[in-house]
C-alpha positions in Angstrom: -23.1 -10.2 4.9 -20.6 -13.1 4.7 -18.7 -12.2 1.5 -20.3 -15.1 -0.5 -19.6 -14.9 -4.2 -20.0 -17.5 -6.9 -16.8 -19.5 -7.3 -18.0 -22.5 -9.4 -15.9 -21.7 -12.5 -13.0 -20.2 -10.6 -9.9 -22.3 -11.0 -6.2 -21.9 -10.4 -4.8 -19.5 -12.9 -8.0 -17.7 -13.4 -8.4 -14.0 -13.2 -11.6 -13.3 -11.5 -13.4 -10.1 -12.0 -15.3 -9.1 -8.8 -17.6 -6.3 -8.5 -17.6 -4.4 -5.2 -20.5 -1.9 -5.4 -19.6 0.0 -2.2 -19.3 3.7 -1.6 -20.3 4.0 2.1 -16.8 5.6 2.8 -17.1 8.3 0.1 -16.4 11.7 1.6 -17.7 14.1 -1.0 -20.5 12.4 -3.0 -21.8 8.8 -3.4 -22.2 7.1 -6.9 -19.1 4.7 -7.4 -21.3 1.8 -6.1 -23.0 2.1 -9.5 -19.7 1.6 -11.4 -19.4 -2.3 -11.7 -22.9 -2.6 -13.4 -22.1 0.4 -15.7 -18.7 -1.0 -16.8 -20.3 -4.4 -17.6 -23.1 -2.7 -19.6 -20.4 -0.9 -21.7 -18.5 -4.2 -22.3 -21.7 -5.9 -23.5 -23.0 -3.1 -25.5 -21.3 -3.9 -28.9 -19.6 -0.3 -29.0 -16.3 -2.0 -28.5 -14.9 -5.5 -28.7 -13.3 -7.5 -26.0 -9.8 -7.6 -27.5 -6.9 -6.1 -25.5 -4.1 -4.3 -27.3 -1.8 -7.2 -27.0 -4.1 -9.2 -29.3 -5.7 -11.3 -26.5 -9.5 -11.8 -27.1 -10.9 -11.6 -23.6 -14.3 -12.9 -24.9 -12.7 -16.2 -25.9 -10.5 -16.4 -22.8 -11.4 -19.2 -20.4 -9.0 -18.0 -17.7 -11.1 -14.7 -17.2 -14.2 -15.3 -15.2 -16.7 -12.7 -14.1 -17.8 -13.8 -10.5 -20.5 -11.1 -10.2 -20.7 -8.8 -7.2 -20.1 -9.1 -3.6 -22.8 -7.5 -1.5 -20.9 -6.3 1.6 -24.0 -4.5 3.1 -23.4 -1.5 5.2 -21.8 -0.7 8.7 -18.8 -2.1 10.4 -18.9 -5.5 8.9 -18.8 -4.4 5.2 -15.1 -4.3 4.8 -14.7 -7.7 6.5 -17.3 -9.1 4.0 -15.1 -7.8 1.1 -12.0 -9.3 2.6 -13.8 -12.7 3.0 -15.0 -12.6 -0.6 -11.6 -11.9 -2.0 -9.9 -14.4 0.2 -12.2 -17.2 -1.1 -11.2 -16.5 -4.6 -7.6 -16.4 -3.8 -7.9 -19.7 -2.0 -9.0 -21.2 -5.2 -5.8 -20.0 -6.9 -7.4 -17.1 -8.7 -6.2 -13.6 -9.0 -8.7 -10.9 -8.4 -9.5 -7.8 -10.5 -11.9 -5.8 -8.3 -14.3 -3.1 -9.8 -15.1 -0.5 -7.2 -16.7 1.3 -5.6 -14.8 3.8 -3.7 -11.0 3.5 -2.6 -12.0 2.3 0.8 -12.3 -1.2 -0.8 -8.5 -1.5 -1.3 -7.9 -2.0 2.4 -9.8 -5.2 2.8 -8.7 -6.6 -0.5 -5.0 -6.0 0.4 -5.6 -7.5 3.8 -6.7 -10.7 2.0 -3.7 -10.6 -0.4 -1.1 -10.0 2.3 -2.0 -13.3 4.0 -1.3 -15.2 0.9 1.5 -13.4 -0.9 5.0 -12.9 0.6 6.8 -9.6 -0.4 3.7 -7.9 -1.8 4.1 -4.3 -3.2 1.5 -1.8 -4.2 1.5 0.4 -7.2 -1.1 3.1 -6.5 -2.1 5.4 -9.4 -4.1 8.4 -8.1 -4.5 12.2 -7.9 -4.7 11.7 -4.1 -2.3 10.0 -1.6 -5.2 8.6 0.4 -3.0 8.6 3.5 -5.0 10.7 6.0 -4.9 9.3 9.5 -8.6 10.1 9.6 -10.8 12.2 7.5 -13.9 13.9 9.0 -13.4 11.7 12.0 -13.4 8.5 9.9 -10.3 6.3 9.8 -11.8 4.0 7.2 -12.7 6.9 4.8 -11.7 6.4 1.1 -9.2 9.1 1.9 -7.4 6.8 4.4 -6.9 3.2 3.1 -3.1 3.5 2.4 -2.6 4.8 6.0 -4.3 1.7 7.4 -2.4 -0.6 4.9 1.0 0.8 6.0 0.0 0.8 9.7 -0.9 -2.8 9.5 2.4 -3.7 7.7 0.5 -5.4 4.9 3.0 -4.6 2.2 6.7 -4.2 1.8 6.5 -1.2 -0.6 3.9 1.4 -1.6 4.7 3.5 -4.7 2.4 6.2 -5.5 2.3 7.8 -9.0 0.2 10.8 -10.2 -0.2 12.6 -6.9 -1.1 16.2 -7.1 -3.1 17.1 -3.9 -0.7 16.2 -1.1 -1.0 18.6 1.8 1.4 18.8 4.7 -0.4 16.1 6.8 -0.2 13.6 3.9 3.3 14.5 3.1 4.2 13.8 6.7 2.3 10.5 6.6 4.3 9.5 3.4 7.5 10.2 5.1 6.5 8.3 8.2 5.5 5.2 6.3 8.4 5.3 3.8 6.0 5.8 0.8 7.7 6.3 -2.5 5.9 9.1 -4.2 6.2 10.3 -7.8 4.1 13.5 -7.9 2.4 14.3 -11.2 4.5 17.5 -11.7 7.7 15.3 -11.6 6.4 12.2 -13.5 7.6 11.7 -17.0 5.7 9.9 -19.7 7.3 6.4 -20.0 8.4 6.4 -16.5 7.5 3.0 -14.9 8.5 2.1 -11.4 10.5 -1.1 -11.0 9.5 -3.9 -8.6 10.9 -7.2 -7.4 8.2 -9.7 -6.4 4.4 -9.6 -6.6 2.6 -6.3 -7.2 -1.0 -5.2 -6.6 -2.2 -2.4 -8.8 -4.6 0.1 -7.5 -6.0 2.6 -10.1 -8.1 5.5 -9.1 -9.7 6.9 -12.3 -8.9 10.4 -11.1 -5.3 9.8 -11.8 -6.4 10.8 -15.3 -7.1 14.4 -16.3 -10.8 15.2 -15.6 -11.1 16.5 -19.2 -10.9 12.8 -20.2 -12.8 11.3 -17.3 -15.5 13.6 -16.1 -17.2 10.7 -14.3 -15.3 10.9 -11.1 -16.2 12.5 -7.7 -13.1 14.5 -7.4 -12.1 16.6 -10.4 -8.4 17.3 -10.1 -7.0 18.9 -13.2 -3.4 18.2 -14.4 -3.6 14.4 -14.6 -2.3 11.9 -17.0 -3.7 11.1 -20.6 -5.4 7.8 -21.1 -2.5 6.7 -23.4 0.0 7.6 -20.7 -1.8 5.5 -18.2 -2.2 2.4 -20.5 1.5 2.6 -21.3 2.4 2.6 -17.6 0.2 -0.4 -17.0 1.4 -2.2 -20.2 5.1 -1.4 -19.2 5.0 -2.8 -15.7 7.7 -5.5 -15.7 6.5 -7.3 -12.5 4.0 -10.1 -11.7 0.8 -8.3 -11.3 -1.2 -10.6 -9.0 -4.2 -8.4 -8.3 -5.7 -5.1 -9.0 -8.6 -2.8 -8.4 -10.3 -0.1 -10.6 -12.0 2.5 -8.3 -13.7 5.8 -8.0 -15.7 5.7 -11.3 -18.9 7.7 -10.5 -21.5 7.1 -13.3 -23.6 10.0 -11.8 -21.1 12.5 -13.1 -20.3 10.8 -16.4 -20.9 12.6 -19.7 -22.2 10.6 -22.7 -20.5 7.5 -21.4 -17.0 8.8 -21.8 -15.7 7.7 -18.4 -17.5 4.3 -18.6 -15.7 3.6 -21.8 -12.3 4.5 -20.4 -13.0 2.3 -17.4 -14.0 -0.6 -19.7 -10.7 -0.1 -21.7 -8.6 -0.1 -18.5 -10.4 -3.3 -17.3 -9.4 -5.1 -20.6 -5.8 -3.9 -20.4 -5.4 -4.7 -16.7 -7.0 -8.1 -17.2 -4.6 -8.8 -20.1 -1.6 -7.9 -18.1 -2.8 -10.1 -15.1 -3.4 -13.0 -17.5 0.3 -12.9 -18.5 1.3 -13.9 -14.9 -1.8 -15.9 -13.8 -0.8 -19.2 -12.3 2.9 -18.3 -11.7 4.5 -19.0 -8.4 4.2 -16.4 -5.7 1.5 -17.6 -3.4 2.4 -17.8 0.2 2.1 -21.3 1.7 0.1 -21.5 4.9 0.7 -24.3 7.3 
């Protein structure tokens, strides 16, 4: 696949929702590829409206465009197809909010962003560091994207919040790469990392306690509440130039609970991104 997505309505200053239905790199169970369609279904169901908590009605917001899904296919070229699709949207001056898919999609997305934004940082919210050098012999597993991102020098800072599964290998990786880690046992409600410059937000739904989001592949007790996560996102005082929402697995959801949480997060992330859409920060290429 070539990463082709519709771009006709995408203009500078737009926040482009892009579905990435890809879970080939999932290590435990597949299912996150079904997430983009399920999230859209909830948003269109009438069970909730399209207003964010700041009062912005996303249903009336011309700067928010759903560009559909990229079909990356399978095999070695899939991640490249995702990178190409995101790059095309960025080149039109949009900012991308990607709906995964598993966490492997963050690597190609950040590759596209790093070529266009100077001084990029990542805020990664997750139960897992995803810093394995390889997992089950796979260097592109959803357990490894942040190791690849740091090896390739794609960002200036990686800040991880909510971590509660770091083993000795991943702790060593964090030290090796200079990752700033706020483990869940140390995190305090209202604690929001400070950034200078553009920030890419990566949200794995399992940062939340699985009692609140059963529809994830890896249930890791002891996570954040939904309100705590929303407050963190809303309190981020930095230009959020891109984001992904990953690891929702509809196959494990219970009466649509996780789907509704994912839809709520999409609205709040989109609203936060629209606050900074179109501001300076894009790297000029000669």
